[in-house]
C-alpha positions as CSV (number, residue, x, y, z in Angstrom):
1,X,32.0,131.8,71.8
2,X,32.8,132.5,68.5
3,X,31.1,135.3,67.1
4,X,28.2,134.5,64.5
5,X,30.4,136.5,61.8
6,X,33.4,134.3,62.2
7,X,30.9,131.2,62.7
8,X,29.6,131.8,59.7
9,X,33.9,132.3,57.3
10,X,34.3,129.3,59.2
11,X,31.5,127.3,57.9
12,X,32.0,128.7,54.3
13,X,35.6,128.2,54.1
14,X,34.6,124.7,55.0
15,X,32.4,124.1,52.6
16,X,34.6,125.7,50.3
17,X,37.2,123.4,51.2
18,X,35.0,120.1,51.0
19,X,33.9,121.4,47.5
20,X,37.9,121.4,46.6
21,X,38.1,118.0,48.8
22,X,35.4,116.2,46.6
23,X,36.1,117.6,43.1
24,X,40.0,117.3,43.6
25,X,39.9,113.5,44.0
26,X,38.8,113.2,40.2
27,X,42.2,115.0,39.4
28,X,44.5,112.5,41.3
29,X,46.7,110.4,39.1
30,X,45.9,106.7,38.8
31,X,48.6,104.3,40.0
32,X,49.8,102.4,37.3
33,X,52.0,99.7,36.6
34,X,52.8,99.4,32.6
35,X,53.9,95.9,32.0
36,X,54.6,97.3,27.8
37,X,56.4,98.1,26.0
38,X,59.5,98.5,28.0
39,X,59.8,95.6,29.8
40,X,63.4,93.8,30.3
41,X,64.3,90.8,28.1
42,X,64.5,88.9,30.8
43,X,61.1,89.3,32.4
44,X,59.2,87.4,29.4
45,X,59.1,84.4,27.9
46,X,57.4,81.9,25.7
47,X,56.0,78.3,27.1
48,X,56.2,76.0,23.7
49,X,53.1,73.6,23.6
50,X,53.8,70.5,25.8
51,X,53.2,68.1,22.5
52,X,54.0,64.6,21.8
53,X,54.4,65.8,18.0
54,X,57.5,67.9,16.7
55,X,55.7,70.2,14.4
56,X,54.0,71.3,17.2
57,X,56.0,74.7,18.4
58,X,56.1,78.4,19.6
59,X,58.0,81.3,18.2
60,X,58.5,85.6,18.2
61,X,56.9,87.3,15.5
62,X,58.5,90.5,16.9
63,X,59.7,89.9,20.2
64,X,59.9,93.8,21.0
65,X,56.1,94.1,20.8
66,X,55.1,90.9,22.3
67,X,53.8,89.3,18.9
68,X,54.1,85.7,19.2
69,X,52.4,82.9,17.5
70,X,52.1,79.2,18.1
71,X,51.5,76.3,15.4
72,X,49.6,72.9,17.1
73,X,50.1,70.0,15.1
74,X,46.2,68.0,14.5
75,X,47.2,65.3,16.7
76,X,47.7,67.1,19.7
77,X,44.5,67.7,21.5
78,X,45.8,68.8,25.0
79,X,48.3,71.5,24.7
80,X,48.9,75.1,24.3
81,X,51.1,78.1,24.4
82,X,51.3,80.7,26.5
83,X,52.8,84.6,26.9
84,X,54.7,84.3,30.7
85,X,55.2,87.9,32.4
86,X,57.3,87.9,35.3
87,X,56.5,91.0,37.7
88,X,58.8,93.3,38.5
89,X,60.7,92.4,41.6
90,X,59.0,89.2,41.9
91,X,61.9,86.6,42.1
92,X,60.2,83.9,44.1
93,X,58.8,84.0,46.6
94,X,58.2,87.6,46.4
95,X,55.9,89.1,44.2
96,X,53.8,92.3,43.9
97,X,51.0,93.5,45.6
98,X,48.0,94.0,43.1
99,X,45.4,94.2,45.8
100,X,46.1,98.3,45.5
101,X,45.1,97.8,42.0
102,X,41.3,97.8,40.6
103,X,42.0,97.3,36.8
104,X,43.7,95.1,34.1
105,X,44.1,97.2,31.4
106,X,44.8,94.9,28.1
107,X,44.5,95.3,24.2
108,X,45.2,92.1,22.7
109,X,45.2,91.1,19.3
110,X,43.7,87.4,18.1
111,X,43.8,85.3,15.2
112,X,43.4,81.8,15.5
113,X,40.3,79.1,15.8
114,X,40.6,79.1,19.8
115,X,37.5,79.7,21.9
116,X,38.9,82.0,24.5
117,X,41.8,83.9,25.3
118,X,42.3,83.7,28.8
119,X,44.9,86.0,31.0
120,X,45.9,85.1,34.2
121,X,47.6,86.0,37.4
122,X,49.7,83.8,39.3
123,X,49.9,84.8,43.2
124,X,52.5,83.1,45.3
125,X,50.9,82.1,49.3
126,X,53.8,81.0,51.3
127,X,50.9,78.6,52.8
128,X,50.3,76.4,49.9
129,X,52.4,77.2,47.3
130,X,56.1,75.8,46.7
131,X,58.7,77.7,44.7
132,X,60.0,74.2,43.3
133,X,55.9,74.1,41.9
134,X,54.8,76.6,39.3
135,X,51.1,75.3,39.5
136,X,50.7,75.3,43.2
137,X,50.8,79.6,43.2
138,X,47.0,80.4,43.4
139,X,45.0,80.7,39.5
140,X,43.1,83.5,38.8
141,X,42.0,83.9,35.6
142,X,39.3,85.8,33.3
143,X,38.6,84.1,29.9
144,X,38.0,86.9,26.8
145,X,36.2,85.8,23.5
146,X,37.9,86.6,20.2
147,X,35.4,89.3,19.1
148,X,37.0,90.8,22.4
149,X,40.1,91.4,20.6
150,X,41.3,94.3,19.0
151,X,40.0,96.8,21.4
152,X,41.0,98.1,25.1
153,X,39.6,96.5,28.0
154,X,39.1,97.6,31.7
155,X,38.9,94.3,33.1
156,X,38.3,94.7,37.0
157,X,40.0,92.2,39.1
158,X,36.7,91.1,40.8
159,X,36.3,89.5,37.4
160,X,38.8,86.9,38.1
161,X,37.9,83.8,39.4
162,X,40.5,81.0,40.4
163,X,39.3,78.0,38.0
164,X,37.6,74.2,40.1
165,X,40.4,73.1,38.3
166,X,42.8,74.8,40.7
167,X,40.4,74.3,44.0
168,X,40.1,70.5,43.1
169,X,44.0,69.3,43.1
170,X,45.0,71.4,45.9
171,X,42.2,71.0,48.1
172,X,42.3,73.9,50.1
173,X,39.4,75.4,53.1
174,X,36.8,77.8,51.3
175,X,38.1,80.5,52.4
176,X,41.6,79.9,50.9
177,X,40.1,78.9,47.2
178,X,39.2,82.5,46.8
179,X,40.8,85.0,43.8
180,X,44.1,86.6,45.9
181,X,46.8,89.2,43.7
182,X,48.6,90.1,47.2
183,X,51.7,88.7,46.1
184,X,51.6,88.4,42.4
185,X,54.2,87.0,40.4
186,X,53.2,85.9,36.5
187,X,51.2,87.4,34.6
188,X,49.9,85.0,31.6
189,X,48.5,84.9,28.3
190,X,47.4,82.1,26.1
191,X,44.6,80.6,23.9
192,X,42.4,78.0,25.2
193,X,39.8,75.8,24.4
194,X,39.2,72.5,22.9
195,X,40.2,73.5,19.1
196,X,43.7,74.3,19.3
197,X,44.6,71.2,17.6
198,X,45.6,71.9,13.8
199,X,45.8,75.3,13.4
200,X,48.1,78.6,14.0
201,X,47.3,80.6,16.6
202,X,49.2,84.4,16.5
203,X,48.6,86.8,19.5
204,X,49.9,90.5,19.5
205,X,50.1,92.2,23.0
206,X,49.7,95.8,22.9
207,X,48.6,96.6,26.2
208,X,49.4,94.8,29.7
209,X,48.8,98.2,32.4
210,X,47.7,97.7,35.7
211,X,45.5,101.2,37.2
212,X,44.1,102.3,40.8
213,X,43.6,104.5,42.9
214,X,46.9,106.0,45.1
215,X,43.6,106.7,47.8
216,X,40.5,104.5,47.3
217,X,37.2,106.6,47.3
218,X,36.1,105.1,50.6
219,X,39.5,106.4,52.2
220,X,39.5,109.7,50.6
221,X,35.3,110.2,51.7
222,X,35.9,108.7,55.0
223,X,38.7,111.3,55.7
224,X,36.1,114.1,54.8
225,X,34.2,112.5,57.2
226,X,36.6,112.4,59.9
227,X,37.2,116.1,59.7
228,X,33.4,117.0,59.6
229,X,33.1,115.4,62.8
230,X,36.1,116.7,64.6
231,X,34.8,119.9,63.5
232,X,31.6,119.4,64.4
233,X,32.9,118.1,68.1
234,X,34.4,121.6,68.1
235,X,31.5,123.3,67.2
236,X,29.3,121.7,69.8
237,X,31.4,121.9,72.4
238,X,31.3,125.5,71.9
239,X,27.4,126.1,71.6
240,X,27.4,124.0,75.3
241,X,29.2,126.8,76.6
242,X,26.7,129.4,75.8
243,X,23.9,127.0,76.3
244,X,21.9,129.0,78.9
245,X,21.6,131.9,76.6
246,X,20.8,130.5,73.6
247,X,17.7,128.5,74.7
248,X,16.4,131.9,76.2
249,X,16.7,133.2,73.0
250,X,15.1,130.4,71.0
251,X,12.1,130.5,73.3
252,X,11.7,134.0,72.7
253,X,12.4,133.0,68.8
254,X,9.4,130.0,68.9
255,X,7.1,132.8,70.5
256,X,8.2,135.0,67.7
257,X,8.0,132.4,65.0
258,X,4.4,131.4,66.6
259,X,3.1,134.6,66.0
260,X,5.1,134.5,62.5
261,X,3.4,131.6,61.3
262,X,-0.6,133.2,62.2
263,X,0.1,135.5,59.9
264,X,1.5,133.5,57.2
265,X,-1.6,131.1,57.3
266,X,-3.9,134.5,57.4
267,X,-1.5,135.1,54.0
268,X,-1.9,131.9,52.9
269,X,-5.5,131.8,53.3
270,X,-5.7,134.8,51.2
271,X,-3.7,133.7,48.4
272,X,-6.0,130.5,48.2
273,X,-9.0,133.0,47.6
274,X,-7.3,135.0,45.2
275,X,-6.3,131.4,43.2
276,X,-5.4,132.2,39.6
277,X,-5.4,128.2,38.4
278,X,-8.2,126.2,37.1
279,X,-7.9,123.5,39.1
280,X,-9.7,121.3,36.4
281,X,-7.6,122.2,33.4
282,X,-4.6,124.3,34.7
283,X,-5.3,127.0,32.5
284,X,-5.7,130.2,34.1
285,X,-9.4,130.9,35.6
286,X,-11.2,134.0,34.4
287,X,-9.6,136.3,38.0
288,X,-6.4,135.3,36.5
289,X,-7.3,136.3,32.8
290,X,-8.4,139.6,34.1
291,X,-4.7,140.3,36.1
292,X,-3.5,139.4,33.1
293,X,-5.4,141.5,31.2
294,X,-4.7,144.9,33.7
295,X,-1.0,143.7,33.5
296,X,-0.7,144.6,29.5
297,X,0.3,147.6,27.9
298,X,-2.8,148.2,25.6
299,X,-1.4,151.6,24.4
300,X,1.8,150.5,23.1
301,X,1.2,146.4,22.7
302,X,-1.0,145.1,20.0
303,X,-3.3,142.2,22.2
304,X,-5.7,139.8,20.5
305,X,-8.2,137.7,21.6
306,X,-9.6,134.8,20.7
307,X,-12.1,132.6,22.4
308,X,-13.2,129.2,22.1
309,X,-16.0,127.2,22.5
310,X,-16.1,123.7,22.2
311,X,-19.5,122.6,19.8
312,X,-22.0,120.2,20.8
313,X,-20.6,119.8,24.5
314,X,-23.5,119.6,26.2
315,X,-24.5,116.0,23.9
316,X,-20.5,114.7,25.2
317,X,-21.7,115.2,28.8
318,X,-25.3,113.8,28.1
319,X,-23.9,110.8,26.2
320,X,-20.4,110.0,28.1
321,X,-21.0,111.3,31.2
322,X,-19.4,114.6,33.1
323,X,-15.7,112.4,33.6
324,X,-15.5,111.8,30.3
325,X,-16.4,115.6,29.8
326,X,-13.8,116.8,32.1
327,X,-11.3,114.5,30.3
328,X,-12.6,116.2,27.1
329,X,-11.7,119.9,28.9
330,X,-8.2,118.6,29.7
331,X,-7.3,117.2,26.9
332,X,-8.6,120.6,25.1
333,X,-6.6,122.7,27.7
334,X,-3.5,120.8,27.0
335,X,-3.9,120.9,23.1
336,X,-4.1,124.9,23.6
337,X,-1.1,125.4,26.4
338,X,1.1,122.9,24.3
339,X,0.1,124.8,20.6
340,X,0.2,128.7,22.2
341,X,3.7,130.3,22.1
342,X,5.0,131.5,25.6
343,X,3.7,134.6,25.9
344,X,0.5,134.0,25.3
345,X,-2.1,133.3,28.0
346,X,-4.5,130.5,28.0
347,X,-7.6,130.8,30.2
348,X,-11.0,128.6,31.0
349,X,-13.6,131.8,31.2
350,X,-16.1,129.2,32.1
351,X,-18.1,126.1,31.0
352,X,-16.5,125.0,27.8
353,X,-15.7,128.1,27.2
354,X,-12.0,129.1,26.8
355,X,-10.2,132.6,26.1
356,X,-6.8,132.9,24.4
357,X,-4.7,136.3,25.5
358,X,-2.2,136.8,22.5
359,X,0.1,139.6,23.4
360,X,2.3,141.7,20.0
361,X,-0.3,139.7,18.3
362,X,-1.3,141.5,14.9
363,X,-4.8,140.4,13.9
364,X,-4.2,138.2,10.7
365,X,-1.8,135.9,12.8
366,X,-4.4,135.4,15.8
367,X,-6.7,134.0,12.8
368,X,-4.2,131.8,11.6
369,X,-3.0,130.5,14.9
370,X,-7.0,130.5,15.9
371,X,-7.5,127.9,12.9
372,X,-4.4,126.2,13.2
373,X,-5.5,125.2,16.5
374,X,-9.2,124.4,15.2
375,X,-7.4,121.7,13.2
376,X,-5.6,120.1,15.6
377,X,-8.8,119.9,18.1
378,X,-10.8,118.5,15.3
379,X,-7.9,115.8,14.1
380,X,-7.4,114.9,17.8
381,X,-9.2,111.4,18.6
382,X,-10.3,111.8,22.2
383,X,-11.2,109.0,24.5
384,X,-9.0,106.4,22.7
385,X,-11.0,103.4,24.2
386,X,-14.1,104.7,22.6
387,X,-13.5,107.3,20.3
388,X,-14.8,110.4,20.1
389,X,-13.9,113.2,17.7
390,X,-14.4,117.0,19.1
391,X,-14.3,120.3,17.1
392,X,-14.4,123.7,18.2
393,X,-15.8,127.2,16.8
394,X,-13.7,130.3,17.3
395,X,-13.9,133.9,17.4
396,X,-11.0,136.7,16.9
397,X,-11.2,140.2,18.0
398,X,-8.0,142.7,18.9
399,X,-8.4,144.8,21.9
400,X,-7.3,148.8,20.5
401,X,-5.9,151.1,22.7
402,X,-8.1,152.6,25.3
403,X,-10.7,149.8,25.0
404,X,-12.4,148.1,27.6
405,X,-11.9,144.1,28.0
406,X,-15.7,143.8,28.5
407,X,-16.4,145.7,25.2
408,X,-13.7,143.7,23.3
409,X,-14.9,140.4,24.4
410,X,-18.4,141.4,23.9
411,X,-17.1,141.8,20.2
412,X,-15.1,138.5,20.5
413,X,-18.2,136.7,21.9
414,X,-20.3,137.9,18.4
415,X,-17.8,136.5,16.3
416,X,-18.0,133.7,18.1
417,X,-21.5,133.2,18.0
418,X,-21.2,133.9,14.2
419,X,-18.8,130.8,13.8
420,X,-21.5,128.9,15.4
421,X,-24.5,129.7,13.4
422,X,-22.8,129.2,10.6
423,X,-21.9,125.7,11.1
424,X,-19.3,125.5,13.5
425,X,-16.3,124.3,13.6
426,X,-15.2,127.6,11.8
427,X,-13.1,130.8,13.0
428,X,-14.9,134.2,12.5
429,X,-13.1,137.9,13.3
430,X,-14.5,140.2,14.5
431,X,-12.3,143.1,13.5
432,X,-13.5,145.6,10.8
433,X,-11.6,144.0,7.4
434,X,-12.8,140.3,8.4
435,X,-15.7,141.0,9.6
436,X,-18.1,138.3,9.4
437,X,-16.1,136.2,7.3
438,X,-14.9,132.8,9.0
439,X,-12.5,130.4,7.8
440,X,-12.9,127.6,6.1
441,X,-11.2,124.3,7.1
442,X,-7.1,124.5,6.2
443,X,-7.5,128.3,7.4
444,X,-8.6,130.3,3.6
445,X,-11.4,132.9,4.0
446,X,-14.8,131.8,3.1
447,X,-15.5,134.3,0.1
448,X,-19.1,136.2,0.1
449,X,-20.9,133.3,-1.9
450,X,-19.8,130.7,0.3
451,X,-21.3,131.9,2.8
């Protein structure tokens, strides 16, 4: 039996090789068949308009760059002209197997009145194609709109279709009328539509390139799966050799796991009782706030306390019901959490009271924070279906070095009471420098005369 340490090394090696194989596939070179710009002179030509008028003609503007023009006389309604490219090695009836590719990358420029520019691939099938009849080769085509010209297009070969005129002409069974490019002989480009006559059509072909994968995604991944299956089979055989011993070991492990599970269940129950998060608002509960206070170094860190109490909250419950009251509490908690910096902690102290623990926050900064939160709450529309305006009163205090949290909380609670008694929707600081001086909306401290 292979030792566990060696098993781990083999497994890690297999995983690493698998990851390399998965990542390496994207770096495999693409299979390409480029038809431009270095085509042999004997591989491409123009088919001029098949028209009664001698004024309909086609000619090269720049043969080297596949740039040509067709002039079609006004009376020639059923005519057109085409660029034809004979695929390498396609001395009929032998062509090129394009099923190894999945994309034809083209870039065309066109000017004229045609409805479409057609890109077509002829495929020679000896079952019904004849060497002396060019139209008998299966006609796979896709029509491009003029607005698509001038940019590189990736045409999936799956987009190509066999037109109805071709299938009806040769009256083939359904299975033989599907697109086929396994023996492609010619690629052509021509303007098509019912608006060809009486105008000049100019086409430049900047790129004609077939692109595909050397190894398909399916085969690549299938190979990885086969490798893993073989490895798994070998591992299974090795494991079966030592099955009896492993079974006894597992049996002992199950007994141990049962005992451990009982211990974990007991720990889970204990932690559930010690939960620090308020279930309704997702803010800390009172126990959570106390734990946070215990963890702070009051001797070296300035900690400010902000106590928040919703104004006239009993009226909300009495007039709108407790469900509406719960939603208001949830929304207020959300506003406090969203608008308090990450170092600050928000807790629900009880009922409609919330407390903010703000480490490293000077008293004036805490006052400004409290007034900003007061404004946010007052400007928020609660219960949009039946709008409700909610305000809150704030008390602010600083937890001094050596001071007990309970004593600081009494001071901030007294400041909150003053905010309530002075008209609500205010912020009052409990610090000596700001004792009894609430802020009015906008954060401006009240003057002695105003208070």
